[in-house]
MOPAC internal coordinates of N, CA, C and O (Angstrom, degrees):
PM7 1SCF
backbone

  N    0.0000 0     0.00 0     0.00 0    0    0    0
  C    1.4499 1     0.00 0     0.00 0    1    0    0
  C    1.5185 1   110.62 1     0.00 0    2    1    0
  O    1.2310 1   119.97 1   136.07 1    3    2    1
  N    1.3149 1   117.66 1   -43.93 1    3    2    1
  C    1.4605 1   120.40 1   179.96 1    5    3    2
  C    1.5196 1   110.38 1   -62.37 1    6    5    3
  O    1.2310 1   120.58 1   137.73 1    7    6    5
  N    1.3380 1   116.49 1   -42.27 1    7    6    5
  C    1.4631 1   120.42 1  -179.84 1    9    7    6
  C    1.5322 1   110.53 1   -57.12 1   10    9    7
  O    1.2310 1   120.25 1   132.05 1   11   10    9
  N    1.3221 1   117.12 1   -47.95 1   11   10    9
  C    1.4696 1   120.77 1  -177.97 1   13   11   10
  C    1.5300 1   111.07 1   -61.66 1   14   13   11
  O    1.2310 1   120.38 1   139.51 1   15   14   13
  N    1.3150 1   116.87 1   -40.49 1   15   14   13
  C    1.4653 1   120.12 1   179.49 1   17   15   14
  C    1.5252 1   110.88 1   -66.14 1   18   17   15
  O    1.2310 1   120.52 1   137.30 1   19   18   17
  N    1.3423 1   116.62 1   -42.70 1   19   18   17
  C    1.4579 1   120.28 1   179.18 1   21   19   18
  C    1.5214 1   111.55 1   -64.63 1   22   21   19
  O    1.2310 1   120.28 1   138.88 1   23   22   21
  N    1.3375 1   117.06 1   -41.12 1   23   22   21
  C    1.4667 1   120.89 1  -178.36 1   25   23   22
  C    1.5248 1   112.69 1   -61.51 1   26   25   23
  O    1.2310 1   120.05 1   156.57 1   27   26   25
  N    1.3243 1   117.51 1   -23.43 1   27   26   25
  C    1.4613 1   121.48 1   176.16 1   29   27   26
  C    1.5244 1   111.19 1   -75.10 1   30   29   27
  O    1.2310 1   120.52 1   159.20 1   31   30   29
  N    1.3450 1   116.61 1   -20.80 1   31   30   29
  C    1.4546 1   121.14 1  -172.02 1   33   31   30
  C    1.5285 1   114.56 1  -106.51 1   34   33   31
  O    1.2310 1   120.22 1   145.27 1   35   34   33
  N    1.3425 1   117.18 1   -34.73 1   35   34   33
  C    1.4666 1   119.96 1  -173.56 1   37   35   34
  C    1.5244 1   111.18 1  -136.94 1   38   37   35
  O    1.2310 1   121.26 1   -13.61 1   39   38   37
  N    1.3330 1   115.19 1   166.39 1   39   38   37
  C    1.4667 1   122.24 1  -178.76 1   41   39   38
  C    1.5329 1   111.14 1   -64.30 1   42   41   39
  O    1.2310 1   120.11 1   -28.44 1   43   42   41
  N    1.3416 1   117.39 1   151.56 1   43   42   41
  C    1.4700 1   121.62 1  -178.41 1   45   43   42
  C    1.5246 1   114.71 1   -54.38 1   46   45   43
  O    1.2310 1   119.67 1   141.74 1   47   46   45
  N    1.3295 1   118.24 1   -38.26 1   47   46   45
  C    1.4689 1   119.71 1  -179.95 1   49   47   46
  C    1.5334 1   111.47 1   -67.19 1   50   49   47
  O    1.2310 1   120.46 1   148.93 1   51   50   49
  N    1.3274 1   116.72 1   -31.07 1   51   50   49
  C    1.4722 1   120.80 1   176.65 1   53   51   50
  C    1.5314 1   109.41 1   -72.05 1   54   53   51
  O    1.2310 1   120.62 1   139.89 1   55   54   53
  N    1.3262 1   116.42 1   -40.11 1   55   54   53
  C    1.4699 1   120.46 1   177.17 1   57   55   54
  C    1.5236 1   109.53 1   -57.94 1   58   57   55
  O    1.2310 1   120.29 1   135.30 1   59   58   57
  N    1.3305 1   117.05 1   -44.70 1   59   58   57
  C    1.4665 1   121.56 1   179.75 1   61   59   58
  C    1.5241 1   110.83 1   -60.63 1   62   61   59
  O    1.2310 1   120.10 1   136.70 1   63   62   61
  N    1.3310 1   117.41 1   -43.30 1   63   62   61
  C    1.4699 1   121.73 1   179.04 1   65   63   62
  C    1.5308 1   110.92 1   -63.74 1   66   65   63
  O    1.2310 1   120.52 1   136.82 1   67   66   65
  N    1.3127 1   116.62 1   -43.18 1   67   66   65
  C    1.4720 1   120.98 1  -179.24 1   69   67   66
  C    1.5295 1   110.09 1   -64.10 1   70   69   67
  O    1.2310 1   120.31 1   131.66 1   71   70   69
  N    1.3228 1   117.02 1   -48.34 1   71   70   69
  C    1.4639 1   120.73 1  -177.68 1   73   71   70
  C    1.5263 1   112.25 1   -66.10 1   74   73   71
  O    1.2310 1   120.10 1   154.59 1   75   74   73
  N    1.3297 1   117.41 1   -25.41 1   75   74   73
  C    1.4686 1   120.87 1   177.66 1   77   75   74
  C    1.5303 1   111.51 1   -68.26 1   78   77   75
  O    1.2310 1   119.91 1   161.89 1   79   78   77
  N    1.3242 1   117.78 1   -18.11 1   79   78   77
  C    1.4668 1   121.37 1  -179.37 1   81   79   78
  C    1.5335 1   112.15 1   -95.47 1   82   81   79
  O    1.2310 1   120.43 1  -178.77 1   83   82   81
  N    1.3248 1   116.78 1     1.23 1   83   82   81
  C    1.4622 1   120.97 1  -177.05 1   85   83   82
  C    1.5326 1   111.18 1   -63.89 1   86   85   83
  O    1.2310 1   120.99 1   -39.84 1   87   86   85
  N    1.3276 1   115.72 1   140.16 1   87   86   85
  C    1.4618 1   123.16 1   178.84 1   89   87   86
  C    1.5208 1   109.49 1  -125.83 1   90   89   87
  O    1.2310 1   121.09 1   -21.63 1   91   90   89
  N    1.3138 1   115.52 1   158.37 1   91   90   89
  C    1.4524 1   120.82 1   174.24 1   93   91   90
  C    1.5269 1   108.32 1   -62.30 1   94   93   91
  O    1.2310 1   120.30 1   -35.32 1   95   94   93
  N    1.3207 1   117.04 1   144.68 1   95   94   93
  C    1.4606 1   120.08 1  -177.04 1   97   95   94
  C    1.5212 1   110.54 1  -150.23 1   98   97   95
  O    1.2310 1   121.75 1   -10.18 1   99   98   97
  N    1.3093 1   114.25 1   169.82 1   99   98   97
  C    1.4585 1   122.13 1   177.95 1  101   99   98
  C    1.5202 1   107.29 1  -124.50 1  102  101   99
  O    1.2310 1   120.48 1   -41.95 1  103  102  101
  N    1.3019 1   116.70 1   138.05 1  103  102  101
  C    1.4589 1   121.69 1   177.25 1  105  103  102
  C    1.5270 1   108.85 1   -98.30 1  106  105  103
  O    1.2310 1   120.55 1   -48.28 1  107  106  105
  N    1.3227 1   116.55 1   131.72 1  107  106  105
  C    1.4614 1   121.55 1  -179.28 1  109  107  106
  C    1.5201 1   110.31 1  -122.79 1  110  109  107
  O    1.2310 1   120.86 1   -33.86 1  111  110  109
  N    1.3122 1   115.97 1   146.14 1  111  110  109
  C    1.4597 1   122.12 1   170.62 1  113  111  110
  C    1.5204 1   106.31 1  -110.15 1  114  113  111
  O    1.2310 1   120.45 1   -53.71 1  115  114  113
  N    1.3264 1   116.75 1   126.29 1  115  114  113
  C    1.4585 1   121.58 1  -174.81 1  117  115  114
  C    1.5202 1   109.39 1  -111.05 1  118  117  115
  O    1.2310 1   120.91 1   -46.37 1  119  118  117
  N    1.3185 1   115.86 1   133.63 1  119  118  117
  C    1.4628 1   121.85 1   176.76 1  121  119  118
  C    1.5167 1   108.44 1  -120.57 1  122  121  119
  O    1.2310 1   120.64 1   -41.99 1  123  122  121
  N    1.3198 1   116.37 1   138.01 1  123  122  121
  C    1.4605 1   121.27 1   178.67 1  125  123  122
  C    1.5235 1   109.77 1   -75.50 1  126  125  123
  O    1.2310 1   121.03 1   -47.80 1  127  126  125
  N    1.3275 1   115.64 1   132.20 1  127  126  125
  C    1.4604 1   120.29 1   179.49 1  129  127  126
  C    1.5225 1   108.28 1  -144.81 1  130  129  127
  O    1.2310 1   120.49 1   -49.61 1  131  130  129
  N    1.3026 1   116.67 1   130.39 1  131  130  129
  C    1.4665 1   121.60 1  -179.48 1  133  131  130
  C    1.5277 1   110.11 1   -88.04 1  134  133  131
  O    1.2310 1   121.11 1   -23.42 1  135  134  133
  N    1.3131 1   115.49 1   156.58 1  135  134  133
  C    1.4477 1   121.50 1   171.62 1  137  135  134
  C    1.5166 1   115.79 1    75.64 1  138  137  135
  O    1.2310 1   119.85 1  -153.57 1  139  138  137
  N    1.3219 1   117.90 1    26.43 1  139  138  137
  C    1.4669 1   119.48 1   178.23 1  141  139  138
  C    1.5200 1   110.16 1   -71.96 1  142  141  139
  O    1.2310 1   120.57 1   -35.73 1  143  142  141
  N    1.3133 1   116.52 1   144.27 1  143  142  141
  C    1.4580 1   121.53 1   178.88 1  145  143  142
  C    1.5234 1   112.03 1   -69.24 1  146  145  143
  O    1.2310 1   120.60 1   -19.52 1  147  146  145
  N    1.3006 1   116.46 1   160.48 1  147  146  145
  C    1.4578 1   123.43 1  -176.78 1  149  147  146
  C    1.5258 1   112.95 1   -57.24 1  150  149  147
  O    1.2310 1   119.78 1   139.69 1  151  150  149
  N    1.3105 1   118.03 1   -40.31 1  151  150  149
  C    1.4622 1   121.26 1  -174.46 1  153  151  150
  C    1.5264 1   113.98 1   -97.58 1  154  153  151
  O    1.2310 1   119.62 1  -172.84 1  155  154  153
  N    1.3240 1   118.34 1     7.16 1  155  154  153
  C    1.4621 1   122.43 1   179.41 1  157  155  154
  C    1.5282 1   109.38 1   -77.21 1  158  157  155
  O    1.2310 1   120.18 1   -38.00 1  159  158  157
  N    1.3387 1   117.26 1   142.00 1  159  158  157
  C    1.4659 1   120.89 1   175.55 1  161  159  158
  C    1.5222 1   109.27 1   -61.54 1  162  161  159
  O    1.2310 1   120.71 1   -45.02 1  163  162  161
  N    1.3310 1   116.24 1   134.98 1  163  162  161
  C    1.4558 1   120.62 1   179.46 1  165  163  162
  C    1.5208 1   109.84 1  -157.22 1  166  165  163
  O    1.2310 1   120.64 1   -12.58 1  167  166  165
  N    1.3168 1   116.39 1   167.42 1  167  166  165
  C    1.4549 1   122.91 1   179.76 1  169  167  166
  C    1.5176 1   107.82 1  -109.14 1  170  169  167
  O    1.2310 1   120.75 1   -45.39 1  171  170  169
  N    1.3213 1   116.17 1   134.61 1  171  170  169
  C    1.4555 1   121.09 1   178.75 1  173  171  170
  C    1.5104 1   111.27 1    94.61 1  174  173  171
  O    1.2310 1   120.96 1   -21.21 1  175  174  173
  N    1.3107 1   115.77 1   158.79 1  175  174  173
  C    1.4576 1   120.39 1  -179.54 1  177  175  174
  C    1.5222 1   111.67 1    71.41 1  178  177  175
  O    1.2310 1   120.54 1    16.77 1  179  178  177
  N    1.2900 1   116.57 1  -163.23 1  179  178  177
  C    1.4620 1   122.60 1  -179.67 1  181  179  178
  C    1.5236 1   109.41 1  -104.67 1  182  181  179
  O    1.2310 1   121.21 1   -36.74 1  183  182  181
  N    1.2991 1   115.30 1   143.26 1  183  182  181
  C    1.4563 1   119.98 1   176.30 1  185  183  182
  C    1.5165 1   110.24 1   -73.01 1  186  185  183
  O    1.2310 1   120.47 1    -8.47 1  187  186  185
  N    1.3064 1   116.70 1   171.53 1  187  186  185
  C    1.4583 1   120.92 1   179.59 1  189  187  186
  C    1.5172 1   110.12 1   -96.86 1  190  189  187
  O    1.2310 1   120.82 1   -64.84 1  191  190  189
  N    1.3038 1   116.03 1   115.16 1  191  190  189
  C    1.4659 1   123.57 1   171.34 1  193  191  190
  C    1.5239 1   107.33 1  -139.26 1  194  193  191
  O    1.2310 1   119.88 1   -31.40 1  195  194  193
  N    1.3059 1   117.84 1   148.60 1  195  194  193
  C    1.4639 1   119.44 1   175.25 1  197  195  194
  C    1.5319 1   110.23 1   -57.44 1  198  197  195
  O    1.2310 1   119.92 1   -29.76 1  199  198  197
  N    1.3300 1   117.76 1   150.24 1  199  198  197
  C    1.4655 1   122.91 1  -176.01 1  201  199  198
  C    1.5199 1   113.80 1   -55.66 1  202  201  199
  O    1.2310 1   119.79 1   149.85 1  203  202  201
  N    1.3355 1   118.00 1   -30.15 1  203  202  201
  C    1.4626 1   120.11 1  -176.72 1  205  203  202
  C    1.5305 1   113.15 1   -82.02 1  206  205  203
  O    1.2310 1   119.58 1  -179.64 1  207  206  205
  N    1.3481 1   118.40 1     0.36 1  207  206  205
  C    1.4624 1   122.30 1  -179.88 1  209  207  206
  C    1.5231 1   110.63 1  -108.53 1  210  209  207
  O    1.2310 1   120.88 1   -38.53 1  211  210  209
  N    1.3478 1   115.92 1   141.47 1  211  210  209
  C    1.4619 1   121.14 1   174.60 1  213  211  210
  C    1.5189 1   109.69 1   -86.21 1  214  213  211
  O    1.2310 1   120.34 1   -28.03 1  215  214  213
  N    1.3229 1   116.96 1   151.97 1  215  214  213
  C    1.4511 1   121.16 1   175.77 1  217  215  214
  C    1.5259 1   108.75 1   -73.44 1  218  217  215
  O    1.2310 1   119.51 1   -45.41 1  219  218  217
  N    1.3325 1   118.55 1   134.59 1  219  218  217
  C    1.4656 1   120.79 1  -178.09 1  221  219  218
  C    1.5266 1   111.39 1   -65.56 1  222  221  219
  O    1.2310 1   120.87 1   -38.26 1  223  222  221
  N    1.3368 1   115.93 1   141.74 1  223  222  221
  C    1.4568 1   122.44 1   179.66 1  225  223  222
  C    1.5213 1   108.85 1  -136.26 1  226  225  223
  O    1.2310 1   121.11 1   -24.01 1  227  226  225
  N    1.3363 1   115.47 1   155.99 1  227  226  225
  C    1.4519 1   119.15 1   174.07 1  229  227  226
  C    1.5279 1   109.20 1   -86.71 1  230  229  227
  O    1.2310 1   120.57 1     4.82 1  231  230  229
  N    1.3339 1   116.51 1  -175.18 1  231  230  229
  C    1.4682 1   120.48 1  -177.22 1  233  231  230
  C    1.5274 1   112.74 1   -61.39 1  234  233  231
  O    1.2310 1   120.20 1   153.36 1  235  234  233
  N    1.3232 1   117.22 1   -26.64 1  235  234  233
  C    1.4689 1   121.92 1  -179.45 1  237  235  234
  C    1.5256 1   112.11 1   -84.89 1  238  237  235
  O    1.2310 1   120.16 1   179.28 1  239  238  237
  N    1.3315 1   117.30 1    -0.72 1  239  238  237
  C    1.4545 1   120.43 1   179.83 1  241  239  238
  C    1.5147 1   114.29 1    84.58 1  242  241  239
  O    1.2310 1   120.25 1  -169.87 1  243  242  241
  N    1.3261 1   117.14 1    10.13 1  243  242  241
  C    1.4674 1   120.92 1   178.34 1  245  243  242
  C    1.5206 1   109.78 1   -87.64 1  246  245  243
  O    1.2310 1   121.14 1   -34.74 1  247  246  245
  N    1.3033 1   115.42 1   145.26 1  247  246  245
  C    1.4626 1   120.70 1   179.63 1  249  247  246
  C    1.5162 1   110.80 1   -63.46 1  250  249  247
  O    1.2310 1   120.47 1   -39.13 1  251  250  249
  N    1.3028 1   116.71 1   140.87 1  251  250  249
  C    1.4558 1   122.30 1   175.54 1  253  251  250
  C    1.5227 1   106.80 1   -92.65 1  254  253  251
  O    1.2310 1   120.95 1   -47.47 1  255  254  253
  N    1.3243 1   115.79 1   132.53 1  255  254  253
  C    1.4554 1   121.90 1  -176.31 1  257  255  254
  C    1.5171 1   110.22 1   -89.77 1  258  257  255
  O    1.2310 1   120.72 1   -40.07 1  259  258  257
  N    1.3132 1   116.22 1   139.93 1  259  258  257
  C    1.4563 1   121.29 1   175.77 1  261  259  258
  C    1.5221 1   109.23 1  -134.96 1  262  261  259
  O    1.2310 1   120.76 1   -41.96 1  263  262  261
  N    1.3116 1   116.14 1   138.04 1  263  262  261
  C    1.4522 1   122.30 1   177.60 1  265  263  262
  C    1.5132 1   108.50 1  -124.14 1  266  265  263
  O    1.2310 1   120.71 1   -32.76 1  267  266  265
  N    1.3079 1   116.26 1   147.24 1  267  266  265
  C    1.4624 1   120.37 1   170.71 1  269  267  266
  C    1.5088 1   108.15 1   -75.94 1  270  269  267
  O    1.2310 1   119.62 1   -70.21 1  271  270  269
  N    1.3351 1   118.33 1   109.79 1  271  270  269
  C    1.4690 1   121.88 1  -174.38 1  273  271  270
  C    1.5224 1   112.15 1   -56.61 1  274  273  271
  O    1.2310 1   119.78 1   148.07 1  275  274  273
  N    1.3176 1   118.02 1   -31.93 1  275  274  273
  C    1.4529 1   120.80 1   179.07 1  277  275  274
  C    1.5167 1   113.40 1   -68.43 1  278  277  275
  O    1.2310 1   120.45 1   164.60 1  279  278  277
  N    1.3359 1   116.74 1   -15.40 1  279  278  277
  C    1.4546 1   120.91 1  -179.57 1  281  279  278
  C    1.5267 1   113.08 1   -95.43 1  282  281  279
  O    1.2310 1   120.13 1   172.03 1  283  282  281
  N    1.3392 1   117.37 1    -7.97 1  283  282  281
  C    1.4674 1   120.82 1  -179.87 1  285  283  282
  C    1.5135 1   109.77 1   -86.41 1  286  285  283
  O    1.2310 1   120.88 1   -37.04 1  287  286  285
  N    1.3256 1   115.93 1   142.96 1  287  286  285
  C    1.4730 1   118.68 1   176.88 1  289  287  286
  C    1.5012 1   109.65 1  -141.11 1  290  289  287
  O    1.2310 1   120.10 1   180.00 1  291  290  289

Protein backbone atom coordinates (compact mmCIF):
# COMPACT_ATOMS: atom_id res chain seq x y z
CA UNK A 1 0.00 0.00 0.00
CA UNK A 2 2.77 2.44 0.86
CA UNK A 3 4.55 1.69 -2.42
CA UNK A 4 1.43 2.50 -4.48
CA UNK A 5 0.90 5.78 -2.63
CA UNK A 6 4.54 6.80 -3.07
CA UNK A 7 4.53 5.92 -6.79
CA UNK A 8 1.73 8.47 -7.29
CA UNK A 9 3.94 11.18 -5.79
CA UNK A 10 7.58 10.54 -6.75
CA UNK A 11 9.76 8.84 -9.36
CA UNK A 12 10.33 5.05 -9.09
CA UNK A 13 14.02 5.41 -8.16
CA UNK A 14 13.03 7.69 -5.25
CA UNK A 15 10.40 5.16 -4.13
CA UNK A 16 13.11 2.48 -4.07
CA UNK A 17 15.40 4.70 -1.96
CA UNK A 18 12.60 5.53 0.48
CA UNK A 19 11.51 1.91 0.90
CA UNK A 20 15.13 0.85 1.49
CA UNK A 21 15.08 2.92 4.70
CA UNK A 22 11.96 1.21 6.08
CA UNK A 23 12.23 -0.22 9.61
CA UNK A 24 10.05 -2.48 11.70
CA UNK A 25 7.54 -0.44 13.69
CA UNK A 26 4.57 -0.60 16.01
CA UNK A 27 1.32 1.28 15.51
CA UNK A 28 -0.26 2.83 18.61
CA UNK A 29 -3.61 4.45 19.27
CA UNK A 30 -3.38 7.15 21.94
CA UNK A 31 -6.27 8.36 24.07
CA UNK A 32 -6.14 11.41 26.33
CA UNK A 33 -6.71 10.59 29.98
CA UNK A 34 -6.37 12.87 32.99
CA UNK A 35 -5.00 11.92 36.38
CA UNK A 36 -2.49 9.25 35.38
CA UNK A 37 -0.08 8.18 38.11
CA UNK A 38 3.59 9.12 38.01
CA UNK A 39 4.84 5.64 37.12
CA UNK A 40 2.10 4.71 34.62
CA UNK A 41 3.13 4.22 30.97
CA UNK A 42 2.17 7.28 28.94
CA UNK A 43 3.07 9.26 25.83
CA UNK A 44 4.54 12.74 26.08
CA UNK A 45 6.34 14.53 28.85
CA UNK A 46 9.20 12.96 30.77
CA UNK A 47 9.26 9.42 32.04
CA UNK A 48 9.75 8.63 35.71
CA UNK A 49 13.32 7.88 36.75
CA UNK A 50 15.09 8.75 39.98
CA UNK A 51 17.00 12.07 39.76
CA UNK A 52 20.39 10.34 39.84
CA UNK A 53 19.62 8.33 36.65
CA UNK A 54 19.92 9.55 33.05
CA UNK A 55 17.17 8.84 30.53
CA UNK A 56 18.25 6.05 28.14
CA UNK A 57 19.18 7.13 24.61
CA UNK A 58 20.26 5.39 21.44
CA UNK A 59 23.48 6.16 19.56
CA UNK A 60 21.79 9.11 17.81
CA UNK A 61 20.86 10.68 21.15
CA UNK A 62 17.15 9.93 20.81
CA UNK A 63 15.19 8.80 23.82
CA UNK A 64 14.46 5.10 24.05
CA UNK A 65 10.80 4.35 24.67
CA UNK A 66 9.66 1.90 27.31
CA UNK A 67 6.16 0.69 28.09
CA UNK A 68 4.88 -1.42 30.94
CA UNK A 69 3.84 -4.55 29.02
CA UNK A 70 1.12 -5.29 31.56
CA UNK A 71 -0.52 -1.98 30.69
CA UNK A 72 -0.73 -2.62 26.92
CA UNK A 73 -3.88 -4.11 25.46
